[in-house]
C-alpha positions, 0 to 999 in steps of 0.5 A: 359317872363314879369313882370307884375304889377296888379292893387292891385300892386302885381308883377307876372310872365307873358308870351305871349299867343300862340294867341298873338304871332301868330298875331305878336303883340308886348307888350313893357313896360307901355302897359296895358295887360289882364292876366290870372293868374294860379290857381295853381301858384298865382305868374305867369300868361298868358297875353292873350290881349293887351288893347288899350292906351287911349291916342294914336293917331290911 
């Protein structure tokens, strides 16, 4: 479970989707992620994608 700060400065609780877990993708503090917000509870969401860092040297 991660606490995710959205672009509009709201905080929501995010959990990792099964596809990311299955692919062993690590999410660290400061990573930008794409998240699906639950339609039933707007304070929870599922992390579906880890965005690439623009300043990385990969």
